[in-house]
Structures are given as C-alpha cells and as structure tokens.
C-alpha beads as a LAMMPS data file, in Angstrom:
LAMMPS data file: protein, C-alpha beads

441 atoms
440 bonds

1 atom types
1 bond types

-500.0 500.0 xlo xhi
-500.0 500.0 ylo yhi
-500.0 500.0 zlo zhi

Masses

1 110.0

Atoms # bond

1 1 1 -78.830 207.001 -221.040
2 1 1 -81.617 206.087 -223.450
3 1 1 -83.978 208.949 -224.172
4 1 1 -87.740 208.871 -224.667
5 1 1 -87.122 210.215 -228.182
6 1 1 -85.733 206.821 -229.172
7 1 1 -88.895 205.094 -227.994
8 1 1 -91.824 206.002 -230.200
9 1 1 -93.916 203.242 -228.614
10 1 1 -94.222 205.304 -225.429
11 1 1 -96.741 207.582 -227.133
12 1 1 -98.932 204.542 -227.808
13 1 1 -98.514 203.290 -224.241
14 1 1 -99.594 206.658 -222.865
15 1 1 -102.732 206.499 -224.998
16 1 1 -103.424 202.972 -223.749
17 1 1 -103.066 204.094 -220.157
18 1 1 -105.694 206.786 -220.616
19 1 1 -108.221 204.078 -221.479
20 1 1 -107.303 201.660 -218.673
21 1 1 -107.963 201.725 -214.917
22 1 1 -104.387 202.350 -213.790
23 1 1 -103.635 202.874 -210.096
24 1 1 -100.528 203.318 -208.003
25 1 1 -100.373 200.645 -205.308
26 1 1 -97.149 201.216 -203.312
27 1 1 -98.391 198.793 -200.646
28 1 1 -97.779 196.025 -203.218
29 1 1 -94.119 197.014 -203.762
30 1 1 -92.759 194.616 -201.152
31 1 1 -95.254 191.924 -202.153
32 1 1 -94.258 191.435 -205.812
33 1 1 -90.756 190.388 -204.706
34 1 1 -89.692 187.427 -202.589
35 1 1 -87.991 189.354 -199.767
36 1 1 -90.026 188.278 -196.735
37 1 1 -90.144 184.635 -197.842
38 1 1 -86.547 184.138 -196.746
39 1 1 -87.539 184.559 -193.095
40 1 1 -90.892 182.734 -193.075
41 1 1 -91.214 179.127 -191.906
42 1 1 -91.531 176.595 -194.764
43 1 1 -91.231 179.342 -197.397
44 1 1 -87.548 179.708 -196.518
45 1 1 -86.732 176.063 -197.126
46 1 1 -85.523 176.923 -200.620
47 1 1 -84.455 180.352 -201.842
48 1 1 -86.327 181.183 -205.046
49 1 1 -85.519 184.772 -205.905
50 1 1 -88.065 184.884 -208.739
51 1 1 -91.008 184.341 -206.378
52 1 1 -93.368 186.972 -205.072
53 1 1 -94.170 187.395 -201.400
54 1 1 -96.309 185.082 -199.291
55 1 1 -98.246 188.215 -198.372
56 1 1 -99.478 188.922 -201.894
57 1 1 -102.429 186.525 -201.870
58 1 1 -103.901 187.762 -198.558
59 1 1 -103.345 191.360 -199.682
60 1 1 -105.244 190.738 -202.914
61 1 1 -108.085 189.000 -201.103
62 1 1 -108.290 191.882 -198.620
63 1 1 -108.197 194.593 -201.293
64 1 1 -110.514 192.828 -203.748
65 1 1 -112.588 190.296 -201.770
66 1 1 -114.483 187.594 -203.655
67 1 1 -118.144 188.489 -204.108
68 1 1 -120.030 187.194 -201.069
69 1 1 -117.878 184.080 -200.899
70 1 1 -115.844 182.575 -198.097
71 1 1 -115.271 179.303 -199.937
72 1 1 -113.351 179.642 -203.208
73 1 1 -111.412 177.562 -205.695
74 1 1 -108.037 179.027 -206.599
75 1 1 -105.618 178.245 -209.424
76 1 1 -101.983 179.243 -209.864
77 1 1 -101.001 178.066 -213.373
78 1 1 -97.302 178.932 -212.832
79 1 1 -97.025 177.984 -209.200
80 1 1 -93.221 177.968 -208.990
81 1 1 -92.107 176.876 -205.523
82 1 1 -95.643 177.066 -204.153
83 1 1 -95.811 180.531 -202.583
84 1 1 -99.479 181.076 -203.479
85 1 1 -100.351 177.530 -202.447
86 1 1 -98.736 177.827 -199.020
87 1 1 -100.554 181.122 -198.429
88 1 1 -103.852 179.537 -199.519
89 1 1 -103.201 176.502 -197.347
90 1 1 -102.767 178.699 -194.255
91 1 1 -105.660 181.097 -194.920
92 1 1 -108.072 181.225 -191.994
93 1 1 -110.336 183.902 -193.467
94 1 1 -111.254 181.972 -196.608
95 1 1 -111.785 178.300 -197.253
96 1 1 -109.599 177.876 -200.310
97 1 1 -109.278 174.802 -202.487
98 1 1 -106.046 175.616 -204.337
99 1 1 -104.284 173.933 -207.251
100 1 1 -100.929 174.854 -208.731
101 1 1 -99.434 173.820 -212.075
102 1 1 -95.677 173.783 -212.656
103 1 1 -93.704 172.612 -215.687
104 1 1 -90.126 172.535 -214.377
105 1 1 -89.734 169.191 -212.531
106 1 1 -87.296 170.439 -209.917
107 1 1 -89.254 173.592 -209.113
108 1 1 -92.424 171.478 -208.971
109 1 1 -90.673 169.143 -206.500
110 1 1 -89.910 172.147 -204.278
111 1 1 -93.564 173.253 -204.323
112 1 1 -94.921 169.762 -203.651
113 1 1 -92.494 169.119 -200.808
114 1 1 -93.277 172.426 -199.127
115 1 1 -97.066 172.072 -199.215
116 1 1 -96.737 168.564 -197.754
117 1 1 -94.969 169.905 -194.657
118 1 1 -97.784 168.693 -192.319
119 1 1 -96.743 165.109 -193.122
120 1 1 -93.048 165.607 -192.322
121 1 1 -91.771 164.198 -189.020
122 1 1 -89.065 166.585 -187.719
123 1 1 -87.551 164.059 -185.298
124 1 1 -87.378 161.371 -187.974
125 1 1 -85.931 163.916 -190.364
126 1 1 -83.077 164.712 -187.981
127 1 1 -82.510 161.022 -187.265
128 1 1 -82.271 160.034 -190.946
129 1 1 -80.154 163.091 -191.689
130 1 1 -77.569 162.194 -189.062
131 1 1 -77.442 158.643 -190.460
132 1 1 -76.908 159.534 -194.133
133 1 1 -74.827 162.695 -193.948
134 1 1 -71.422 160.998 -193.811
135 1 1 -71.854 158.206 -196.366
136 1 1 -68.825 157.749 -198.680
137 1 1 -68.864 159.707 -201.963
138 1 1 -70.044 157.963 -205.131
139 1 1 -67.567 157.019 -207.815
140 1 1 -66.505 159.615 -210.358
141 1 1 -68.312 157.922 -213.236
142 1 1 -71.670 158.606 -211.531
143 1 1 -71.234 162.380 -211.591
144 1 1 -73.701 163.943 -214.094
145 1 1 -72.304 164.557 -217.570
146 1 1 -72.486 168.321 -217.239
147 1 1 -69.323 170.324 -217.832
148 1 1 -69.873 172.403 -214.721
149 1 1 -69.426 169.249 -212.661
150 1 1 -66.895 167.306 -214.743
151 1 1 -64.482 170.268 -214.868
152 1 1 -65.149 171.401 -211.313
153 1 1 -66.016 174.833 -212.668
154 1 1 -69.444 175.145 -211.019
155 1 1 -68.847 172.728 -208.147
156 1 1 -65.887 170.677 -207.038
157 1 1 -66.139 167.098 -208.210
158 1 1 -65.613 165.855 -204.665
159 1 1 -68.571 167.861 -203.283
160 1 1 -70.743 166.701 -206.187
161 1 1 -69.819 163.075 -205.401
162 1 1 -70.674 163.587 -201.728
163 1 1 -74.037 165.199 -202.450
164 1 1 -74.923 162.426 -204.876
165 1 1 -74.072 159.794 -202.269
166 1 1 -76.255 161.518 -199.660
167 1 1 -79.081 161.862 -202.189
168 1 1 -78.916 158.146 -202.959
169 1 1 -78.796 157.247 -199.271
170 1 1 -81.936 159.291 -198.591
171 1 1 -83.728 157.709 -201.553
172 1 1 -82.741 154.192 -200.484
173 1 1 -84.153 154.800 -196.999
174 1 1 -87.651 155.663 -198.235
175 1 1 -89.856 158.034 -200.258
176 1 1 -92.069 159.577 -197.568
177 1 1 -92.733 163.291 -197.140
178 1 1 -89.926 163.282 -194.560
179 1 1 -87.451 161.895 -197.098
180 1 1 -88.559 164.457 -199.675
181 1 1 -87.968 167.232 -197.154
182 1 1 -84.422 165.935 -196.593
183 1 1 -83.834 166.026 -200.351
184 1 1 -85.168 169.581 -200.505
185 1 1 -82.760 170.612 -197.761
186 1 1 -79.941 169.054 -199.789
187 1 1 -81.106 170.934 -202.900
188 1 1 -81.144 174.203 -200.964
189 1 1 -77.458 173.763 -200.152
190 1 1 -76.301 173.093 -203.729
191 1 1 -75.785 176.761 -204.522
192 1 1 -74.007 177.638 -201.219
193 1 1 -71.693 174.638 -201.683
194 1 1 -70.953 175.507 -205.321
195 1 1 -68.844 178.160 -207.040
196 1 1 -71.961 179.830 -208.462
197 1 1 -74.573 182.425 -207.652
198 1 1 -77.917 182.805 -209.401
199 1 1 -77.798 186.228 -210.990
200 1 1 -80.508 187.247 -213.439
201 1 1 -80.402 185.035 -216.491
202 1 1 -77.228 183.139 -215.637
203 1 1 -75.132 181.404 -213.016
204 1 1 -72.261 183.681 -212.058
205 1 1 -68.973 182.212 -210.883
206 1 1 -68.057 183.408 -207.399
207 1 1 -65.448 182.706 -204.766
208 1 1 -66.900 181.377 -201.540
209 1 1 -65.443 180.475 -198.201
210 1 1 -65.176 176.715 -198.090
211 1 1 -67.623 174.967 -195.766
212 1 1 -68.091 171.341 -194.837
213 1 1 -70.862 169.421 -196.564
214 1 1 -71.970 167.602 -193.402
215 1 1 -72.123 170.749 -191.266
216 1 1 -73.998 172.698 -193.944
217 1 1 -76.613 169.994 -194.465
218 1 1 -77.155 169.293 -190.779
219 1 1 -77.638 173.017 -190.091
220 1 1 -80.192 173.275 -192.914
221 1 1 -82.098 170.206 -191.758
222 1 1 -82.145 171.518 -188.169
223 1 1 -83.638 174.808 -189.360
224 1 1 -86.300 172.934 -191.319
225 1 1 -87.097 170.774 -188.282
226 1 1 -87.458 173.930 -186.172
227 1 1 -89.926 175.306 -188.712
228 1 1 -91.935 172.096 -188.571
229 1 1 -92.126 172.082 -184.796
230 1 1 -93.169 175.740 -184.793
231 1 1 -95.852 175.231 -187.444
232 1 1 -97.179 172.012 -185.960
233 1 1 -97.856 173.791 -182.655
234 1 1 -100.404 175.994 -184.400
235 1 1 -103.863 174.486 -184.091
236 1 1 -105.529 175.257 -187.397
237 1 1 -107.523 173.468 -190.052
238 1 1 -105.474 173.728 -193.222
239 1 1 -107.028 174.283 -196.630
240 1 1 -106.640 171.720 -199.381
241 1 1 -103.826 172.299 -201.881
242 1 1 -102.376 170.258 -204.734
243 1 1 -99.486 170.549 -207.194
244 1 1 -99.923 169.267 -210.757
245 1 1 -97.229 168.548 -213.335
246 1 1 -98.051 170.375 -216.524
247 1 1 -98.115 173.456 -218.700
248 1 1 -99.676 176.544 -217.156
249 1 1 -100.718 177.719 -220.593
250 1 1 -103.154 174.793 -220.838
251 1 1 -104.917 174.126 -217.517
252 1 1 -107.837 172.433 -219.278
253 1 1 -105.526 169.633 -220.408
254 1 1 -104.444 168.957 -216.812
255 1 1 -107.790 168.202 -215.251
256 1 1 -108.900 171.753 -214.407
257 1 1 -112.559 171.706 -215.397
258 1 1 -114.363 174.438 -217.297
259 1 1 -116.033 177.017 -215.038
260 1 1 -114.556 175.499 -211.877
261 1 1 -112.226 178.283 -210.675
262 1 1 -113.142 181.416 -208.736
263 1 1 -109.731 183.096 -208.532
264 1 1 -106.504 182.845 -210.502
265 1 1 -103.428 184.319 -208.809
266 1 1 -100.248 183.843 -210.773
267 1 1 -97.140 185.295 -212.339
268 1 1 -96.167 183.931 -215.757
269 1 1 -92.501 184.142 -216.752
270 1 1 -91.595 187.748 -217.450
271 1 1 -90.543 188.824 -220.930
272 1 1 -86.939 189.017 -219.791
273 1 1 -84.976 186.397 -221.782
274 1 1 -84.350 184.308 -218.651
275 1 1 -84.294 180.529 -219.062
276 1 1 -85.015 179.125 -215.599
277 1 1 -83.999 175.656 -216.748
278 1 1 -80.491 177.059 -217.138
279 1 1 -80.575 179.000 -213.872
280 1 1 -81.590 175.885 -211.902
281 1 1 -79.579 173.352 -213.876
282 1 1 -77.329 172.286 -210.988
283 1 1 -80.356 171.269 -208.956
284 1 1 -82.025 169.597 -211.941
285 1 1 -78.981 167.437 -212.659
286 1 1 -77.852 166.652 -209.109
287 1 1 -81.333 165.672 -207.925
288 1 1 -81.746 163.395 -210.960
289 1 1 -84.567 165.237 -212.721
290 1 1 -82.341 165.509 -215.812
291 1 1 -80.138 162.630 -216.929
292 1 1 -78.671 163.742 -220.248
293 1 1 -78.385 166.666 -222.634
294 1 1 -81.416 165.541 -224.650
295 1 1 -83.613 165.693 -221.546
296 1 1 -82.281 169.146 -220.772
297 1 1 -82.863 170.459 -224.287
298 1 1 -86.399 169.064 -224.298
299 1 1 -87.141 170.806 -221.003
300 1 1 -85.849 174.136 -222.280
301 1 1 -87.768 173.894 -225.549
302 1 1 -91.024 173.147 -223.782
303 1 1 -91.023 176.152 -221.469
304 1 1 -93.144 179.276 -221.758
305 1 1 -91.598 181.199 -224.645
306 1 1 -89.991 184.011 -222.698
307 1 1 -86.372 183.326 -223.689
308 1 1 -84.442 182.540 -226.908
309 1 1 -83.786 178.881 -225.997
310 1 1 -87.515 178.076 -226.003
311 1 1 -89.284 176.716 -229.079
312 1 1 -89.436 179.642 -231.503
313 1 1 -89.832 177.477 -234.600
314 1 1 -93.631 177.365 -234.512
315 1 1 -95.302 179.732 -236.966
316 1 1 -97.665 182.151 -235.229
317 1 1 -99.475 183.496 -238.297
318 1 1 -102.869 183.243 -236.598
319 1 1 -101.762 185.374 -233.695
320 1 1 -100.081 187.914 -235.979
321 1 1 -103.366 188.271 -237.896
322 1 1 -105.223 188.757 -234.615
323 1 1 -103.009 191.662 -233.577
324 1 1 -103.006 193.241 -237.041
325 1 1 -106.370 194.948 -236.677
326 1 1 -108.273 197.280 -234.413
327 1 1 -107.129 198.165 -230.901
328 1 1 -104.597 195.347 -230.813
329 1 1 -102.891 196.665 -233.913
330 1 1 -102.489 200.087 -232.304
331 1 1 -101.014 198.437 -229.211
332 1 1 -98.604 196.017 -230.874
333 1 1 -97.686 197.736 -234.121
334 1 1 -94.964 200.086 -232.803
335 1 1 -92.877 197.201 -231.457
336 1 1 -93.492 194.948 -234.459
337 1 1 -92.370 197.702 -236.836
338 1 1 -89.168 198.155 -234.859
339 1 1 -88.483 194.444 -234.752
340 1 1 -89.121 194.075 -238.477
341 1 1 -85.995 196.166 -239.051
342 1 1 -83.864 194.454 -236.413
343 1 1 -80.839 192.489 -237.561
344 1 1 -81.491 190.042 -234.711
345 1 1 -84.425 188.122 -236.173
346 1 1 -84.975 186.082 -233.011
347 1 1 -86.207 189.200 -231.233
348 1 1 -89.362 189.430 -233.349
349 1 1 -89.962 185.680 -233.103
350 1 1 -89.649 185.821 -229.330
351 1 1 -91.942 188.851 -228.957
352 1 1 -94.652 187.219 -231.073
353 1 1 -94.243 183.807 -229.403
354 1 1 -94.420 185.281 -225.899
355 1 1 -97.665 187.153 -226.466
356 1 1 -99.114 184.227 -228.422
357 1 1 -98.503 182.132 -225.303
358 1 1 -100.073 184.835 -223.129
359 1 1 -103.130 184.837 -225.402
360 1 1 -103.475 181.044 -225.310
361 1 1 -103.271 181.157 -221.527
362 1 1 -105.871 183.927 -221.251
363 1 1 -108.244 181.951 -223.468
364 1 1 -107.919 178.984 -221.123
365 1 1 -108.355 181.180 -218.060
366 1 1 -111.630 182.408 -219.523
367 1 1 -112.701 178.790 -219.959
368 1 1 -111.817 177.593 -216.441
369 1 1 -113.075 180.651 -214.547
370 1 1 -116.584 180.743 -213.189
371 1 1 -118.786 183.631 -214.373
372 1 1 -117.613 186.644 -212.394
373 1 1 -114.284 184.967 -211.621
374 1 1 -111.138 187.058 -211.369
375 1 1 -107.523 186.651 -212.397
376 1 1 -104.633 188.590 -210.844
377 1 1 -101.515 188.450 -213.010
378 1 1 -98.219 189.825 -211.690
379 1 1 -95.931 190.940 -214.504
380 1 1 -92.871 193.071 -215.125
381 1 1 -92.285 195.446 -218.020
382 1 1 -88.891 195.483 -219.679
383 1 1 -86.402 197.294 -221.875
384 1 1 -84.652 195.496 -224.739
385 1 1 -82.480 196.038 -227.779
386 1 1 -79.361 197.681 -226.442
387 1 1 -78.256 201.274 -226.631
388 1 1 -78.792 201.819 -230.361
389 1 1 -82.032 199.904 -231.029
390 1 1 -83.990 200.056 -227.748
391 1 1 -87.630 199.189 -227.256
392 1 1 -89.859 199.020 -224.186
393 1 1 -92.307 196.157 -223.781
394 1 1 -95.138 197.310 -221.503
395 1 1 -96.326 193.804 -220.709
396 1 1 -98.981 194.958 -218.250
397 1 1 -100.692 197.162 -220.845
398 1 1 -100.408 194.575 -223.624
399 1 1 -101.850 191.818 -221.427
400 1 1 -104.710 194.134 -220.498
401 1 1 -105.471 194.804 -224.180
402 1 1 -105.331 191.103 -225.035
403 1 1 -107.647 190.314 -222.110
404 1 1 -110.154 192.943 -223.251
405 1 1 -110.104 191.525 -226.772
406 1 1 -111.125 188.142 -225.311
407 1 1 -114.052 189.566 -223.357
408 1 1 -112.487 190.164 -219.956
409 1 1 -113.179 193.375 -218.085
410 1 1 -109.939 194.998 -216.955
411 1 1 -110.748 196.026 -213.411
412 1 1 -107.388 197.545 -212.566
413 1 1 -103.693 197.642 -213.302
414 1 1 -102.074 198.091 -209.899
415 1 1 -98.568 199.506 -210.323
416 1 1 -96.527 198.086 -207.460
417 1 1 -93.045 199.482 -208.030
418 1 1 -90.698 201.061 -210.534
419 1 1 -87.767 199.132 -211.959
420 1 1 -84.454 200.984 -212.008
421 1 1 -82.863 200.262 -215.315
422 1 1 -81.388 202.209 -218.224
423 1 1 -84.455 204.452 -218.399
424 1 1 -84.223 206.214 -215.082
425 1 1 -87.463 208.036 -214.420
426 1 1 -89.458 206.321 -217.172
427 1 1 -92.590 205.103 -215.446
428 1 1 -93.282 202.293 -217.938
429 1 1 -90.476 200.201 -216.441
430 1 1 -92.397 198.725 -213.530
431 1 1 -93.955 195.667 -211.955
432 1 1 -97.733 195.554 -211.817
433 1 1 -100.641 193.316 -210.918
434 1 1 -103.185 193.143 -213.736
435 1 1 -106.667 192.394 -212.414
436 1 1 -109.217 191.084 -214.914
437 1 1 -112.719 189.687 -214.516
438 1 1 -114.843 187.300 -216.527
439 1 1 -118.353 188.548 -217.251
440 1 1 -121.096 187.269 -214.954
441 1 1 -122.704 185.496 -217.896

Bonds

1 1 1 2
2 1 2 3
3 1 3 4
4 1 4 5
5 1 5 6
6 1 6 7
7 1 7 8
8 1 8 9
9 1 9 10
10 1 10 11
11 1 11 12
12 1 12 13
13 1 13 14
14 1 14 15
15 1 15 16
16 1 16 17
17 1 17 18
18 1 18 19
19 1 19 20
20 1 20 21
21 1 21 22
22 1 22 23
23 1 23 24
24 1 24 25
25 1 25 26
26 1 26 27
27 1 27 28
28 1 28 29
29 1 29 30
30 1 30 31
31 1 31 32
32 1 32 33
33 1 33 34
34 1 34 35
35 1 35 36
36 1 36 37
37 1 37 38
38 1 38 39
39 1 39 40
40 1 40 41
41 1 41 42
42 1 42 43
43 1 43 44
44 1 44 45
45 1 45 46
46 1 46 47
47 1 47 48
48 1 48 49
49 1 49 50
50 1 50 51
51 1 51 52
52 1 52 53
53 1 53 54
54 1 54 55
55 1 55 56
56 1 56 57
57 1 57 58
58 1 58 59
59 1 59 60
60 1 60 61
61 1 61 62
62 1 62 63
63 1 63 64
64 1 64 65
65 1 65 66
66 1 66 67
67 1 67 68
68 1 68 69
69 1 69 70
70 1 70 71
71 1 71 72
72 1 72 73
73 1 73 74
74 1 74 75
75 1 75 76
76 1 76 77
77 1 77 78
78 1 78 79
79 1 79 80
80 1 80 81
81 1 81 82
82 1 82 83
83 1 83 84
84 1 84 85
85 1 85 86
86 1 86 87
87 1 87 88
88 1 88 89
89 1 89 90
90 1 90 91
91 1 91 92
92 1 92 93
93 1 93 94
94 1 94 95
95 1 95 96
96 1 96 97
97 1 97 98
98 1 98 99
99 1 99 100
100 1 100 101
101 1 101 102
102 1 102 103
103 1 103 104
104 1 104 105
105 1 105 106
106 1 106 107
107 1 107 108
108 1 108 109
109 1 109 110
110 1 110 111
111 1 111 112
112 1 112 113
113 1 113 114
114 1 114 115
115 1 115 116
116 1 116 117
117 1 117 118
118 1 118 119
119 1 119 120
120 1 120 121
121 1 121 122
122 1 122 123
123 1 123 124
124 1 124 125
125 1 125 126
126 1 126 127
127 1 127 128
128 1 128 129
129 1 129 130
130 1 130 131
131 1 131 132
132 1 132 133
133 1 133 134
134 1 134 135
135 1 135 136
136 1 136 137
137 1 137 138
138 1 138 139
139 1 139 140
140 1 140 141
141 1 141 142
142 1 142 143
143 1 143 144
144 1 144 145
145 1 145 146
146 1 146 147
147 1 147 148
148 1 148 149
149 1 149 150
150 1 150 151
151 1 151 152
152 1 152 153
153 1 153 154
154 1 154 155
155 1 155 156
156 1 156 157
157 1 157 158
158 1 158 159
159 1 159 160
160 1 160 161
161 1 161 162
162 1 162 163
163 1 163 164
164 1 164 165
165 1 165 166
166 1 166 167
167 1 167 168
168 1 168 169
169 1 169 170
170 1 170 171
171 1 171 172
172 1 172 173
173 1 173 174
174 1 174 175
175 1 175 176
176 1 176 177
177 1 177 178
178 1 178 179
179 1 179 180
180 1 180 181
181 1 181 182
182 1 182 183
183 1 183 184
184 1 184 185
185 1 185 186
186 1 186 187
187 1 187 188
188 1 188 189
189 1 189 190
190 1 190 191
191 1 191 192
192 1 192 193
193 1 193 194
194 1 194 195
195 1 195 196
196 1 196 197
197 1 197 198
198 1 198 199
199 1 199 200
200 1 200 201
201 1 201 202
202 1 202 203
203 1 203 204
204 1 204 205
205 1 205 206
206 1 206 207
207 1 207 208
208 1 208 209
209 1 209 210
210 1 210 211
211 1 211 212
212 1 212 213
213 1 213 214
214 1 214 215
215 1 215 216
216 1 216 217
217 1 217 218
218 1 218 219
219 1 219 220
220 1 220 221
221 1 221 222
222 1 222 223
223 1 223 224
224 1 224 225
225 1 225 226
226 1 226 227
227 1 227 228
228 1 228 229
229 1 229 230
230 1 230 231
231 1 231 232
232 1 232 233
233 1 233 234
234 1 234 235
235 1 235 236
236 1 236 237
237 1 237 238
238 1 238 239
239 1 239 240
240 1 240 241
241 1 241 242
242 1 242 243
243 1 243 244
244 1 244 245
245 1 245 246
246 1 246 247
247 1 247 248
248 1 248 249
249 1 249 250
250 1 250 251
251 1 251 252
252 1 252 253
253 1 253 254
254 1 254 255
255 1 255 256
256 1 256 257
257 1 257 258
258 1 258 259
259 1 259 260
260 1 260 261
261 1 261 262
262 1 262 263
263 1 263 264
264 1 264 265
265 1 265 266
266 1 266 267
267 1 267 268
268 1 268 269
269 1 269 270
270 1 270 271
271 1 271 272
272 1 272 273
273 1 273 274
274 1 274 275
275 1 275 276
276 1 276 277
277 1 277 278
278 1 278 279
279 1 279 280
280 1 280 281
281 1 281 282
282 1 282 283
283 1 283 284
284 1 284 285
285 1 285 286
286 1 286 287
287 1 287 288
288 1 288 289
289 1 289 290
290 1 290 291
291 1 291 292
292 1 292 293
293 1 293 294
294 1 294 295
295 1 295 296
296 1 296 297
297 1 297 298
298 1 298 299
299 1 299 300
300 1 300 301
301 1 301 302
302 1 302 303
303 1 303 304
304 1 304 305
305 1 305 306
306 1 306 307
307 1 307 308
308 1 308 309
309 1 309 310
310 1 310 311
311 1 311 312
312 1 312 313
313 1 313 314
314 1 314 315
315 1 315 316
316 1 316 317
317 1 317 318
318 1 318 319
319 1 319 320
320 1 320 321
321 1 321 322
322 1 322 323
323 1 323 324
324 1 324 325
325 1 325 326
326 1 326 327
327 1 327 328
328 1 328 329
329 1 329 330
330 1 330 331
331 1 331 332
332 1 332 333
333 1 333 334
334 1 334 335
335 1 335 336
336 1 336 337
337 1 337 338
338 1 338 339
339 1 339 340
340 1 340 341
341 1 341 342
342 1 342 343
343 1 343 344
344 1 344 345
345 1 345 346
346 1 346 347
347 1 347 348
348 1 348 349
349 1 349 350
350 1 350 351
351 1 351 352
352 1 352 353
353 1 353 354
354 1 354 355
355 1 355 356
356 1 356 357
357 1 357 358
358 1 358 359
359 1 359 360
360 1 360 361
361 1 361 362
362 1 362 363
363 1 363 364
364 1 364 365
365 1 365 366
366 1 366 367
367 1 367 368
368 1 368 369
369 1 369 370
370 1 370 371
371 1 371 372
372 1 372 373
373 1 373 374
374 1 374 375
375 1 375 376
376 1 376 377
377 1 377 378
378 1 378 379
379 1 379 380
380 1 380 381
381 1 381 382
382 1 382 383
383 1 383 384
384 1 384 385
385 1 385 386
386 1 386 387
387 1 387 388
388 1 388 389
389 1 389 390
390 1 390 391
391 1 391 392
392 1 392 393
393 1 393 394
394 1 394 395
395 1 395 396
396 1 396 397
397 1 397 398
398 1 398 399
399 1 399 400
400 1 400 401
401 1 401 402
402 1 402 403
403 1 403 404
404 1 404 405
405 1 405 406
406 1 406 407
407 1 407 408
408 1 408 409
409 1 409 410
410 1 410 411
411 1 411 412
412 1 412 413
413 1 413 414
414 1 414 415
415 1 415 416
416 1 416 417
417 1 417 418
418 1 418 419
419 1 419 420
420 1 420 421
421 1 421 422
422 1 422 423
423 1 423 424
424 1 424 425
425 1 425 426
426 1 426 427
427 1 427 428
428 1 428 429
429 1 429 430
430 1 430 431
431 1 431 432
432 1 432 433
433 1 433 434
434 1 434 435
435 1 435 436
436 1 436 437
437 1 437 438
438 1 438 439
439 1 439 440
440 1 440 441
C-alpha cells in the first residue's frame, strides 16, 4: 500500500480544491463509463470500453441547461466511436447541430458508420451478408505484415484470411452506408474471433472457445439489422451530426469557425499511458486503415501525447515557462520536482507534453466557443511511478487551473466516482467532469 506520506503533492491538491467549486455527483458514476452502451441500439454495434455512456450528454443538458436556448451547436473534439454524436442526433428536447473530430482512422470509421444508421437498409444488409460470408479465404501473402497475424499469435492465419476475403467481397459490392455497416459488423467480431482481449493498455492473450466465422458474422449482422428496424420505426426528426477527420487539439484547423460553438462535450485521452493505436491494431490492419509499419508508427506518433509512444521529442519550453509562475507553479511544481529526480526521463517529458496538449486544446476551445459557451471535459486522475517513486496526477484540478489561467470560469468539478487502485481510500483517484465557461464578452 502506498501511503499519503509518500505523496507530498496531495497537500497542494487539497489547497487547490478549497479554491475550486468541487461537488460530489454520484448520479454521474454510471455515465462516465460505457456500461449501458452495450445494450443500446446502434451504440452496441462496436464495443468500445473507453467510451462514456450515451446518457451523459442528456444528463449534462438537464443539470446545466444552455442559457435560454433550444437550438445549440455542439462539438466533441475527441469523438471516439460517436457516443456524444448519437445522443445529440436523437435529442428531442434540443435542436443540436453536432460535430465530432477523431484522429484514429478506424475509430473514426466506427463513429461515422454509426451516425449514418438512418441510411442503412437492414434487408439489403442481410442479403449482402449472406452472399459474401462464405467466399474463399485470400491467399497467405495478402495477410497483413503484422507478427500477430503471421505467427497466428493474435489470430489464426486461416481466420485472418477468411475475414480479409469477406472484407474485400463487401468492398467490391459497393461503398454505401449499408456496406459500411457490414464492415463495422465484421470489425466488431475481430476480437471475439481472435486470441486476444483488450485489457487496459495492451492486448492480452486469452483462450477462447472456437466459433465459426460465418455463424459469428451472420449473428452480428442480424442483431444490427434488428436495431435498424427498431430505430426506423421511431418517428422522429433527427438532429444534424457530422464526423471530421482531424486532431481534436486543433479544431480551428478543421473548419470549426471561431465563436461558432455553444457546447463542448468531450473526453480527451486520460493521462494513463495507453496507446489506443496499439489496443485497436488488429482492427486497423485487418480493415486496411494501416498498410505497413511506417503508417502505424506515424499514427502512434501523431496521437494526443498521453502515452510514451507518442511524439515526445518536441521541446515544450514555452509551456514550462508558463507553469513556472504564479498559481500554475504552485499546482504543477510538486510533480515536476519529483520527475526531475526520476531515473525514467520519459516520465517528465510525457507529463509536460500531456498538459501542453491540454493547454493548446483549451486555447482553441476558447476561440471556437461563443461568449458564454460551456465545455464539459470528462477526465480521470491517475497514480504513477511504482511503489518506490509514486506520484498522483490530479488531472481534473490541473485542467481547472489551466482553464482559469486562460480566462475560463470554472463552474464546477463534478466528481462522478472513485477509482480503486493502489491508494485505497484516497479521494484524488477519481473520474470527474470539469465544467468551464467562456466569459460573456
């Protein structure tokens, strides 16, 4: 057990909390995790354990309604598999014009395919699926050059060849929303048909009961068709949503205009050392979003700097100077002093790079938000450094301090749930929703 005595930064965090509007919000506990999504139509088409709940957006709008507005523009700069967008699309209380940005090409494909569900023909989907499901496997030389496939370690070579053949057959038949939905169903079955399980920051090898490729895919496509028929029975005008390829740290560079957004609801990658390119590599390679190791390395380097494989070579002297004075120095200094003495030099680089990225994003959020606009940022705090050199990163408090330094008003930090880790009982290990507001101007 790690004791509070080893964590001098906690004293600083307690002082920060006294100056911030902190609230306990247990009603959000089930909403900052993906649990209910696995039973909801459309949301359940692909299991994305890193998502938050479809119920989070309506809960935020109910708890903190937009000022005298029923028509709002909404942005999710890290839209993932489109949870916020689907919730915005279905909202009948607010007229929402929602845009999501996603960097990872496979995860973006999931989001785009899901929000385009109204254009998917369930009968055609089942018809095409039954036609392509038993095509002969591709030749061995067409299997992606990834060791997990070539050795059969992550997936048997035969299953990989079959999935590739079915993918190609779907693509050769057409590129409509219906075809994309079939590909998404195939992607959703990659993990169950493999020898792996997504577990934290890695793919864990597991032993699974063998199942037939055709039966697994047909069952998945039938479930998706059932969802479509159920949803298409509901008579409702859907809100406009769109998915953009790009970097959530820089919405201005992706066509989001200055002072055009009323609400930002998002969850940037947590400071948890997880590289989602690695976690979703089987899908990236088998669906053809990555073709070689250079593509894969480029993708990893370009991600939000929340893990050691991201680009930590850039010098962040400007950001270090920014946090070396005033309130920011008091907030950041305890961790920086610890990391200055660490033998693992990457830890300091990663800490600085992560919060430099957070700062860049907050600056852009200020620019794109309308006067009085709000941002709700779901984040998780974390413990690092092992048993002998531990440190707690209270991301929610540090984001709040950075936001205040940029002119935002911190309206609330809503603590949703505690995280059970090596600091049992330490309340700084938690997931929270940080609510900030741009001045009315």
